[in-house]
C-alpha positions as CSV (number, residue, x, y, z in Angstrom):
1,M,-7.7,-26.6,-18.3
2,N,-6.0,-28.4,-15.4
3,Y,-7.6,-28.8,-11.9
4,K,-5.6,-25.9,-10.3
5,N,-6.5,-23.5,-13.0
6,L,-10.2,-24.6,-12.8
7,V,-10.2,-23.9,-9.0
8,R,-8.6,-20.5,-9.6
9,A,-11.2,-19.6,-12.2
10,V,-14.1,-20.7,-10.0
11,K,-12.7,-18.6,-7.1
12,S,-12.4,-15.6,-9.4
13,I,-16.0,-15.9,-10.6
14,L,-17.3,-16.3,-7.0
15,T,-15.3,-13.2,-5.9
16,I,-16.8,-11.2,-8.8
17,C,-20.3,-12.4,-7.9
18,L,-19.9,-11.5,-4.2
19,V,-18.7,-8.0,-5.0
20,A,-21.6,-7.6,-7.4
21,I,-24.3,-8.7,-5.0
22,G,-22.7,-7.4,-1.9
23,S,-22.1,-8.9,1.5
24,P,-25.0,-9.7,3.9
25,T,-24.3,-6.5,5.8
26,S,-24.5,-4.3,2.7
27,I,-27.6,-6.1,1.6
28,A,-29.2,-5.2,4.9
29,Q,-28.1,-1.6,4.5
30,Q,-29.6,-1.5,1.0
31,N,-32.9,-2.9,2.2
32,N,-32.8,-0.3,5.1
33,N,-32.5,2.5,2.5
34,T,-36.0,1.7,1.3
35,E,-37.7,1.6,4.7
36,L,-37.9,4.1,7.5
37,T,-38.9,3.5,11.1
38,M,-40.9,6.1,13.0
39,A,-41.9,6.5,16.7
40,L,-45.1,8.2,17.4
41,D,-47.1,8.7,20.6
42,A,-50.2,6.6,21.1
43,T,-52.7,9.3,20.6
44,P,-55.4,8.1,18.1
45,V,-55.4,11.5,16.3
46,T,-51.6,11.5,15.8
47,R,-51.8,7.9,14.4
48,A,-54.6,8.7,12.0
49,T,-52.9,11.9,10.9
50,F,-49.6,10.2,10.1
51,N,-51.2,7.2,8.5
52,S,-52.6,9.6,5.8
53,I,-49.3,11.4,5.1
54,I,-47.2,8.2,5.3
55,N,-49.5,6.6,2.7
56,S,-49.0,9.7,0.5
57,F,-45.2,9.6,0.9
58,E,-45.1,5.9,0.1
59,R,-47.1,6.4,-3.1
60,K,-44.9,9.3,-4.2
61,T,-41.5,7.7,-3.4
62,G,-42.0,4.0,-3.5
63,K,-40.3,3.9,0.0
64,K,-41.8,2.3,3.1
65,V,-42.4,3.8,6.5
66,K,-42.9,1.5,9.5
67,V,-44.5,3.0,12.6
68,I,-43.4,1.6,15.9
69,K,-46.5,1.0,17.9
70,Y,-46.9,1.9,21.6
71,N,-50.0,0.8,23.4
72,T,-50.2,3.9,25.6
73,N,-48.6,7.3,25.9
74,T,-47.0,6.1,29.1
75,D,-45.2,3.5,27.0
76,F,-44.1,6.1,24.5
77,N,-43.0,8.5,27.3
78,T,-40.9,5.6,28.8
79,F,-39.3,5.1,25.4
80,M,-38.4,8.8,25.2
81,A,-37.0,8.8,28.7
82,E,-34.8,5.9,27.9
83,L,-33.7,7.2,24.4
84,E,-30.3,8.2,25.7
85,N,-29.5,4.5,26.5
86,T,-31.1,3.0,23.4
87,K,-28.6,1.9,20.7
88,D,-31.1,0.9,18.0
89,T,-33.5,3.8,17.7
90,P,-36.2,4.5,15.1
91,D,-35.1,6.8,12.3
92,L,-37.7,9.5,13.0
93,I,-39.2,10.4,16.3
94,Y,-42.2,12.5,17.3
95,D,-41.7,15.2,19.9
96,H,-42.9,18.6,21.2
97,G,-41.2,21.9,20.7
98,S,-40.0,22.0,24.2
99,L,-37.0,22.2,26.6
100,R,-37.1,18.5,26.8
101,F,-36.4,18.4,23.1
102,K,-33.6,20.8,23.5
103,S,-32.1,18.7,26.3
104,R,-32.1,15.8,23.8
105,I,-30.1,18.0,21.4
106,E,-27.6,18.8,24.2
107,K,-27.2,15.0,24.8
108,H,-26.5,14.5,21.0
109,L,-29.5,12.4,20.5
110,V,-30.9,14.5,17.6
111,E,-29.4,14.9,14.1
112,D,-28.5,18.4,12.9
113,V,-30.6,19.1,9.8
114,S,-29.4,22.7,9.2
115,K,-28.2,21.8,5.7
116,L,-31.7,20.5,4.8
117,W,-33.2,23.8,6.0
118,L,-30.7,26.0,4.2
119,D,-30.5,24.1,0.9
120,N,-34.3,24.0,0.6
121,G,-35.3,27.5,1.8
122,L,-37.3,26.1,4.8
123,T,-36.8,29.4,6.7
124,E,-39.3,30.9,4.3
125,L,-42.0,28.3,5.3
126,F,-42.2,29.1,9.1
127,T,-42.3,32.2,11.2
128,P,-39.2,32.8,13.3
129,E,-41.2,32.2,16.4
130,I,-42.1,28.7,15.4
131,A,-38.8,27.9,13.7
132,K,-37.0,28.6,17.0
133,R,-38.8,25.7,18.5
134,V,-36.4,23.4,16.6
135,K,-33.3,25.7,16.7
136,V,-30.3,25.9,19.0
137,G,-27.9,28.7,18.2
138,E,-27.8,28.8,14.4
139,A,-28.5,25.1,13.9
140,Y,-31.9,23.4,13.1
141,Y,-32.8,20.0,14.5
142,G,-36.2,19.0,13.2
143,I,-39.4,20.1,11.4
144,P,-42.4,21.7,13.2
145,Y,-45.5,20.3,11.5
146,S,-48.4,21.6,13.6
147,I,-49.4,24.2,16.2
148,H,-52.5,24.6,18.3
149,T,-53.9,26.7,21.1
150,W,-56.1,26.3,24.1
151,G,-59.5,27.7,24.8
152,F,-63.1,26.8,25.7
153,F,-65.3,24.4,23.8
154,Y,-69.0,25.1,24.3
155,K,-72.2,23.9,22.6
156,Q,-74.8,25.7,20.6
157,E,-77.4,25.2,23.4
158,L,-75.4,27.5,25.7
159,I,-75.7,30.3,23.2
160,D,-79.4,29.5,22.9
161,K,-79.9,29.7,26.6
162,V,-77.5,32.5,27.8
163,G,-75.8,33.9,24.7
164,P,-72.2,33.7,23.5
165,I,-69.3,33.6,25.9
166,P,-68.3,37.1,26.9
167,E,-64.8,38.3,26.0
168,D,-63.9,40.2,29.2
169,W,-63.3,38.7,32.6
170,D,-66.0,40.3,34.8
171,A,-68.8,39.5,32.3
172,F,-67.3,36.0,31.8
173,V,-67.5,35.3,35.6
174,S,-71.1,36.4,35.7
175,Y,-71.8,34.2,32.7
176,C,-70.3,31.2,34.5
177,L,-72.5,31.9,37.5
178,K,-75.6,31.8,35.3
179,L,-74.4,28.4,33.9
180,K,-74.0,27.1,37.4
181,E,-77.5,28.3,38.3
182,L,-78.8,26.3,35.3
183,G,-77.2,23.1,36.8
184,Y,-74.0,22.9,34.7
185,S,-70.6,21.9,36.0
186,V,-68.9,25.0,34.6
187,F,-65.3,23.8,34.4
188,T,-63.3,20.6,35.2
189,T,-59.7,19.7,35.7
190,S,-57.8,16.5,35.7
191,D,-55.6,15.3,38.6
192,K,-54.1,12.7,36.3
193,Q,-53.1,15.3,33.8
194,P,-52.1,18.3,35.9
195,Y,-50.9,20.2,32.9
196,V,-54.6,21.2,32.4
197,A,-54.4,23.2,35.6
198,A,-51.1,24.7,34.5
199,A,-52.9,26.1,31.4
200,W,-55.2,28.1,33.6
201,F,-52.2,29.7,35.4
202,E,-50.5,30.4,32.0
203,Y,-53.5,32.1,30.6
204,I,-54.3,34.2,33.7
205,I,-50.6,35.5,33.6
206,L,-50.8,36.2,29.9
207,R,-54.1,38.1,30.2
208,M,-53.1,40.1,33.3
209,Y,-49.4,40.8,32.6
210,G,-48.4,39.6,29.2
211,L,-45.8,37.4,27.6
212,E,-42.7,38.9,29.1
213,L,-43.6,38.0,32.7
214,F,-44.6,34.5,31.6
215,E,-41.3,34.0,29.9
216,Q,-39.5,35.1,33.0
217,I,-41.5,32.6,35.0
218,L,-40.5,29.8,32.6
219,N,-36.9,30.8,32.9
220,G,-37.0,30.9,36.7
221,E,-36.1,34.6,36.7
222,V,-38.9,35.8,39.0
223,S,-40.0,34.8,42.5
224,F,-43.5,33.4,42.9
225,Q,-43.8,35.9,45.8
226,D,-43.8,38.7,43.1
227,E,-46.9,40.8,43.6
228,R,-48.0,40.2,40.0
229,I,-48.0,36.5,40.4
230,Q,-49.7,36.8,43.7
231,N,-52.4,38.8,42.0
232,A,-52.8,36.1,39.4
233,F,-53.3,33.5,42.0
234,I,-55.9,35.6,43.7
235,K,-57.7,36.1,40.3
236,W,-57.7,32.3,39.8
237,K,-58.9,31.7,43.3
238,Q,-61.9,33.8,42.5
239,L,-63.2,31.0,40.2
240,I,-62.4,28.3,42.6
241,D,-64.1,30.0,45.6
242,L,-67.2,30.4,43.4
243,D,-67.3,26.6,43.1
244,L,-67.1,26.6,39.3
245,Y,-64.8,23.5,39.0
246,D,-66.4,20.1,39.2
247,S,-64.1,18.1,41.6
248,E,-66.1,14.9,41.1
249,L,-64.7,14.5,37.6
250,S,-61.1,15.5,38.5
251,A,-60.1,11.9,39.0
252,L,-60.7,11.3,35.2
253,R,-58.4,12.0,32.3
254,W,-59.7,14.8,30.0
255,E,-60.3,12.2,27.3
256,Q,-62.7,10.5,29.8
257,Q,-64.3,13.8,30.7
258,Q,-65.2,14.7,27.2
259,I,-68.3,12.5,27.2
260,Y,-69.6,14.6,30.1
261,F,-69.2,17.7,28.0
262,L,-71.0,16.0,25.1
263,R,-73.8,15.0,27.5
264,N,-74.2,18.6,28.7
265,K,-72.9,18.1,32.2
266,I,-69.8,20.3,31.6
267,A,-70.6,23.7,30.1
268,L,-67.1,25.0,29.2
269,F,-64.5,22.4,28.3
270,F,-61.0,24.1,28.6
271,I,-58.7,22.1,26.4
272,M,-56.4,22.1,23.4
273,T,-58.1,22.5,20.0
274,P,-57.0,19.2,18.3
275,S,-59.2,17.4,20.9
276,I,-62.1,18.2,18.7
277,K,-61.1,15.3,16.4
278,R,-61.6,12.8,19.2
279,I,-65.4,13.4,18.6
280,I,-66.1,11.0,15.8
281,D,-69.6,12.2,14.8
282,Q,-69.2,15.2,12.5
283,K,-72.7,16.4,13.1
284,V,-71.9,16.6,16.8
285,R,-68.7,18.5,16.1
286,Q,-70.5,21.0,14.0
287,N,-72.6,21.9,17.1
288,I,-69.5,22.8,19.0
289,H,-67.9,26.3,19.2
290,F,-64.6,27.6,20.4
291,A,-63.7,30.7,22.4
292,A,-60.5,32.3,23.4
293,F,-59.6,32.8,27.1
294,P,-61.3,36.1,28.2
295,K,-59.5,39.5,28.5
296,I,-58.5,40.6,31.9
297,N,-56.3,43.6,31.2
298,A,-57.8,45.3,28.2
299,A,-54.8,47.5,27.7
300,L,-52.6,44.5,27.0
301,P,-52.0,42.9,23.5
302,R,-53.5,39.4,23.3
303,Y,-51.0,36.6,23.7
304,E,-51.8,32.9,23.2
305,S,-50.4,29.6,24.4
306,V,-49.3,27.9,21.1
307,P,-47.7,24.5,21.6
308,S,-46.0,22.9,18.6
309,N,-45.4,19.3,17.5
310,I,-42.3,18.3,15.7
311,L,-40.5,15.4,14.1
312,F,-36.7,14.8,14.3
313,I,-34.1,12.4,13.1
314,S,-32.3,10.3,15.7
315,S,-28.6,10.8,15.7
316,R,-28.4,7.0,15.8
317,S,-30.5,6.5,12.7
318,K,-29.0,4.1,10.1
319,N,-31.1,5.7,7.4
320,K,-30.5,9.4,7.6
321,A,-30.7,10.2,3.9
322,L,-34.2,8.8,3.6
323,A,-35.2,10.3,6.9
324,K,-34.2,13.7,5.6
325,E,-36.3,13.1,2.5
326,F,-39.3,12.5,4.7
327,L,-38.6,15.6,6.8
328,L,-38.5,17.7,3.6
329,Y,-41.8,16.1,2.5
330,L,-43.3,16.9,6.0
331,A,-42.3,20.5,5.7
332,Q,-44.2,21.2,2.5
333,A,-47.4,23.2,2.4
334,D,-49.5,20.5,0.8
335,T,-48.4,17.9,3.5
336,Q,-49.1,20.3,6.4
337,S,-52.5,21.2,4.8
338,L,-53.3,17.5,5.0
339,I,-52.1,17.3,8.6
340,S,-54.3,20.2,9.6
341,E,-57.4,18.6,8.0
342,Y,-56.8,15.3,9.8
343,S,-55.5,16.5,13.1
344,G,-57.6,19.6,13.8
345,A,-54.5,21.5,14.5
346,S,-53.2,24.5,12.6
347,P,-50.3,24.0,10.1
348,A,-46.9,25.3,11.2
349,N,-46.1,26.1,7.5
350,I,-47.4,29.6,6.9
351,H,-48.3,28.7,3.2
352,S,-50.5,25.7,4.1
353,K,-54.3,25.6,4.1
354,V,-56.1,25.4,7.4
355,G,-58.3,22.3,8.0
356,S,-62.0,22.7,7.3
357,E,-63.1,22.0,10.9
358,P,-64.9,25.1,12.3
359,V,-63.0,24.8,15.6
360,T,-59.8,24.6,13.7
361,Q,-60.7,27.6,11.6
362,K,-61.6,29.6,14.7
363,S,-58.5,28.7,16.6
364,H,-56.3,29.5,13.7
365,Q,-57.8,33.0,13.5
366,I,-57.0,33.4,17.2
367,I,-53.4,32.2,16.7
368,S,-52.9,34.4,13.6
369,S,-54.1,37.6,15.3
370,A,-52.2,37.1,18.5
371,A,-49.4,39.5,19.4
372,G,-47.1,36.6,20.4
373,F,-47.0,33.0,21.5
374,S,-46.0,31.2,24.7
375,P,-44.9,27.5,24.3
376,F,-47.2,26.1,27.0
377,F,-46.0,25.8,30.6
378,D,-45.0,22.2,30.6
379,R,-43.0,22.6,27.4
380,G,-41.3,25.8,28.2
381,A,-40.4,25.4,31.9
382,H,-37.4,23.4,33.2
383,P,-38.6,19.8,32.7
384,D,-38.0,18.8,36.3
385,F,-39.5,21.9,37.8
386,E,-42.6,21.7,35.7
387,K,-43.3,18.2,37.1
388,V,-43.5,19.7,40.6
389,A,-45.3,22.9,39.5
390,V,-48.1,21.4,37.5
391,T,-49.0,19.1,40.5
392,L,-49.1,22.1,42.8
393,F,-51.3,24.0,40.3
394,S,-53.7,21.0,40.2
395,D,-53.8,20.8,44.0
396,F,-54.6,24.5,44.2
397,I,-57.9,23.9,42.5
398,H,-58.9,21.6,45.4
399,D,-57.3,23.6,48.1
400,P,-57.0,27.3,47.0
401,D,-54.5,28.4,49.6
402,V,-52.3,31.0,47.9
403,K,-49.6,30.9,50.6
404,K,-49.3,27.1,50.4
405,L,-49.1,27.3,46.6
406,T,-46.5,30.1,46.7
407,S,-44.4,28.3,49.3
408,G,-44.4,25.1,47.3
409,L,-43.4,26.8,44.0
410,E,-40.9,29.1,45.6
411,S,-39.1,26.4,47.6
412,A,-38.8,24.2,44.4
413,R,-37.6,27.0,42.1
414,P,-34.0,27.3,43.3
415,N,-33.5,23.6,43.0
416,Y,-33.8,23.8,39.2
417,Y,-32.8,27.4,38.3
418,S,-29.5,29.0,39.1
419,N,-30.6,32.6,38.6
């Protein structure tokens, strides 16, 4: 073989080899197809929960999932706020079933996974009320994996001293006064997390007037000067005027306040149910009970605030096929049973088992027997309006001036709602 033929032969062999092994770009893509990236908030319970299901997914599939770490929830929230301007996003992203999530859909930041839902019969796994949290029009954009509610944590020693928490308002208020006489701080709130105060407003509306009015409030369809809302403010003011809130602890986050509940300073800790898992000692947890918000209008059906947590695929994901595989895994009954066990929340999948934690079991009974769900104020109201509103609600606990609260809310409402 002469020199020119030898060169041509070598070039041919090299070309064949390059096609066989792929270019550097295609190699990167092939490696990408075996590893997912996922953004989660910094909450320890969220991290621990996903560690368990990620390990299970990796064992079953041989694929890897890398969690992007954020030191604080502020860091995670900054990432979410800047998502629109982020080119290289994680494949999968944690979120709430909220208007903020739906605004991300409108900005084309979320992958449409309707085919995944329809091809795998996922509509049979979730109630329509929960499925709509990830739905716009006829399209689906994520998987709801857990739901929870709000209510009162209280300890066995309260039952031993004054009996169980009453279920109706007047008896509940009398019960709280007894607790105050015994030296307890009955309630607390957090100025740093004003959504806690918003939960009080939400439940008083739900218990006095029901879900329809609350949804009208979320949609900006009713004035805060409405007589019904004024009555709700007056009802709430009753608790504040009786000095049942501990203002000394309000500068703390609820996570920091929890120790005061465990040390018997706070009698009734009004918070979301998964917070039970922040108490590490199982023996301590077993001494804690959970009660729904008391009835005010006995003629009304009982509605509950039921926030939902979801996972979605970024529209800029470079690994959408594997991301969809993970979402399908996340939707399954066994997976959500595991999530419920680790998180203390209820599963979104109606066929899943509820976690064994007594508080989780109790809260799930409350959710299951409710006549309907609200999404939680800061998830269902206009995102910019709720930032103003929750601060006003929190301020109201310190300064229960109904006219001032009404003026602040009503002056802000037209800025964010067109109706």
